[in-house]
C-alpha positions, 0 to 999 in steps of 0.5 A: 500500500502506498499513501496518496500524495497531493495533486496539483495542476494549472487552473487556466483556460485551454483552447482548441478542444472538442466535446461531445455530450454522451447521455446515459449508458447507451451512448457512454459505454459503447464509446468507452469500450471501443476506445479501450479496444483501440488503445495502443499504449495506455488506458487510465481509468478511475471510477467510484462504482464498478459492479460485477454485472453485465456492464462490469463484465463488458468493461472487464473484457475490454480491459483484459483484451487491451492488457493481453495485447500489451497495452498498459492498463491502470484502474483505480476504484473506490473501496466504498463504492466498489466493495464486492468485486470477486477475487475471480474478477480482479485476479483475472485482470491482474494475471493479464497485467492490469494494475488494479488499485483500490482507493482506501479499501476499508474493512467492515464492522458487523457488516457495515462499511466504515470508510464512508467519508472522503471518497474517491468519487471521480469518473475519468478515462484517458486513452493513449493520452489523447482521448478522454471521458469525464462525467457522472456515469459509473460502470453498472447496469443501472445506467442503461434503460433496460435495467428498469424503472431504477435506471439512472438519467446521467451525462458524460462527455468525450473529450479531444484536444489539449485539455486531455493532457491535463486530465492525463497528467492528473490521472497518472499522478492519482493512479500511479501512486508510487511511494517516494516517486518524483512525478514528472512535470505536467505534460505540455499542452502547447504542442498538443494538436487542436481538435475543436474551438472549445476553451476548457478548464479541468477542475478537481476537488481534494482535501488539501489544495483544491478544497472548493475549486468546483464550487468556486467556478459555479459561483463565479458563473452564477455571479456573471449570468445575464439571461439563463442558468440551468442546473441539473444535479442529482444530490442538491444541498449546497452551501450558503454562498451558492444558494445566495448567488442563485437567489441574486441571479434570479432577482436580477432577472436571470431565468434560473432553473433547477432540475432535481430528483422527483423519483430519488434513488434515496428518499432522503435526497428529495427530503433534503432538497425540498427544505430549500424550495421555499427559499429558492422559489421566493427569489424567483428560481424555477424548480423542476423535479425529474419524474421518469426515473432517478436523476444522477446527472451533474451538469449545468449551463450558464448563458450561451457559452459556459457549461460544466459536466463532471462527477461533483454533486452539489451536496456536502459530500461532493463540495466538502469531502469527496474527491471530484473532477469536472470539466468546464467548457466555453463553447456555444455549440456544446452549450446549445446541445446541452440546453436542448437536452435539458429543455427536453427533460423539463418539457417532457419528463419533469413536474414544475414545483409551485410555490406554497400558498400562504397559510398559517404555517408560513411562520414555521416554514420561514423558521425552517428555511432560516435554520437550513440556510444557516446550517449550510452557511457553516457546514464547510467549517464543520466538515473540516472537523470530520475525520481527515485520515490519509487514505491509502491506495492498495495495489491488487496482485494475483497472489493477494486475491488468490486466483492464479490462472483464472479464465477471463470472464465473458462479456454480458455474464451475470454478476 
């Protein structure tokens, strides 16, 4: 096991990129699996959740095939999000040469996992240092429609261009975590060929040097918004300053729209977000609940150019505790594409939340809103008091998992 080191990278706009929006697993998984199948030198993959279902088996086959033809394959999964991978699954990969790592593999106590705080929540893939994927989609069957009513609505992007160099350098530092090793300086982005016209910024959140970068860029965008804001986020309970910028934008005439879960995967998600409804609606924010199935997306757009896609929710875990990664995009074409998809969601699959009619309970609602508002105001400070252990990354080996010479799993096999 080796201890994590700090990850640092520049925070500046990088021109010359191309982004393609990928909606749900039906668009995302084929692109990723094909990219891995075409890899010639290296695959770097980070994910919060990897399940041993049909999607996990398809990923297994793609990674195994790449490793068997000599590609360097590195995988990092979170120990809390991916706790049940079998020795057979991991062992057949490591036997083929895949470097399989687990972020903070905590032990359970009486059947309960205790490593719940400060998770590695990122979802990034970089292939040959040239093609990247980033978003909110995990490797599990509940991201495709045939899973049923609990299938998730989610988004990712495929990325080409100079910004991939930053993603590549970051993932190498995060995944290739050799103790005491001096990492090379970040790869030059000036020599990378341009792939499009989008300016982009790769932004991460950690518990050391970049504790609020993602939230900061959201708040700057809200502060400078002129005519529209659309935020679609699965787990919404942000901090005081974030809510304040949303309210201020709405009050100065910006059309601020918020898409949240109407059919949540966890009931507490809707209950928590609904505590903020009165506070936002009274300022003019329009709130829509997506009711077709659970919403898992983490996307937003502002005006006609700014957009973001990534792993970060707008809740205390993502904004104050977890390790996250988003890409911020300045591009009219991408912004318009995302706006069309979110507008389709609002028009066809959402219920707009109406302001509560005046009643004798207004005083109680006002008191509740006041309490919640100030709870959020102080949460970032309180989060700093929570356990801040130094997580470790465990490298799995065939000897450790105890399954030498296991035949590869077949794509589509049941978990």
